[in-house]
N, C-alpha and C positions, 0 to 999 in steps of 0.2 A: 512494624511490616518495613521491610525495604521496597525499593521502586520494583524489584521483580515480581514481590507479591502483588503490588497495585497494579502490574500490568496485567497479570493473571485474573485479578478480580474483574477489571475493567472486561477483559476478554470475554470472560462470562458472562458479563452483563450485557455486551454489545447486540448478542441475538435478541432478547428482549427489547431492548432501546428499539432496535431496527424494525421488529415486527410493529411495535407501538407505533413508530412515524408512519410506517406504510398504512395504518389503520388512519392514522389522522389524515395521511393525504388523501384517502379514498372520501373520509368524510368532506373534508374541504371540498374537494372534486364536487360532491353529489350536491353540497349547499350552493357553492356557485352555479350549477347548471338549473339547481330549482330558482335562483336568483335572476338568471337570465333569462329562463322564459316566462317567470313572473313578470321582470320588465318588460318583454314583447307584449304579453298578454294586455297588462295593463295600459301601455302605450297605444295598443289597439282598439281598446275600450273606450280611450279618451279620458284617461287620468294620466298626463304628464308628470303631475306631481309625485304619485307611487310610481311613476316608472323611473324616476330620478333616485327614488330610495333604494329600488330591487337593484340599479345600476351600481349604486354604491355599496350596495352589498357583495355583489357580484365582483366588484374590482377587488374589494378589501380580501374577499376568501380566496381569488386567484391569485392574489400578490402572496398570501399563506401558502397556496397549494405549490407556488413556485419556490417558495423561502423553505420550506418541509422539503421538499423535493432535492433540493441542494444540501441538505443536512444531511437527509438519506444518503447521499452520495458521497459526503464526506466521512462518514463512520465506515471504519476498515472492518472486515471480515473477522471472525475470532481467529482463522488461520494468520490472518496478517499480524493479528496483535501478538501469536505466539511465535509468530518469526521476529518480531520485534524484540519481546523478551530473549531468545535465544541470541539474537544479534548482541543485546547487552551484555548479557553473560560471555559470550566468547568475547569480545572487546576487553571484560574486565580481566578476565583468564590471560589473555595474551600480553596485557599489560602488567600482569603480576611480577614481582623478582622472582620469585620461584620459578616461573616458566622461563624468564629470560635465563636464569643459569643453567636451563637443561637445553636450552634453544639455541644459545651461542656457540657452544662447542660442536654441538649438531650442525650447524650449519656450515662451521669451518670444515670437519668430515665431510658433509656433502659436497662442500667446492673441490676440497683432495680429491676426493672419487671423482667426479665428474672431469678434472683437469686430468688424471691417469687414463681414464678410459675415454677420454678423447685424445689422447696422444697413444694411446695403445692403437685405436681403431686407425686412426692418421698413420700410423708406421703399417698397419696391416694393409691399408689401401695402397701404399707406395711399393710395399713389396710383391702386391699383386697386379699392378700397373704395369701395363706395356708402356706406356710414355712416362719417363720419369722426369720430365722439366720441371713439374712444380714440386718435386721433394727433394726436401732437402734434410741432411742429416744434422 
């Protein structure tokens, strides 16, 4: 498999990875929420040592929530992966010697056509202009 094949494979897997990370974010947020309530409840009922354990749990899961959220944001969509693959292939095509052999003469013809057309337009503008101070033969 070449690099394009791997990009297409990863593009297919991105959707399922994104869904899994979203589930993990929801589960982590739920556990952090429950741990927060546990910390408040145990502290209010006179169990400060239990409250400390719940707070540690809440901090750990909140940190996990933030880290997973960042990973979810860094995973590109399937469309982005396909655009990357197309860009890679386009770069390889443009850099190939076969294309350079076709493009170089075509660029020369295009430059000559632009020069000829510009000269014709300039002559046409000078012929129809009432002020001839900028037209030179």
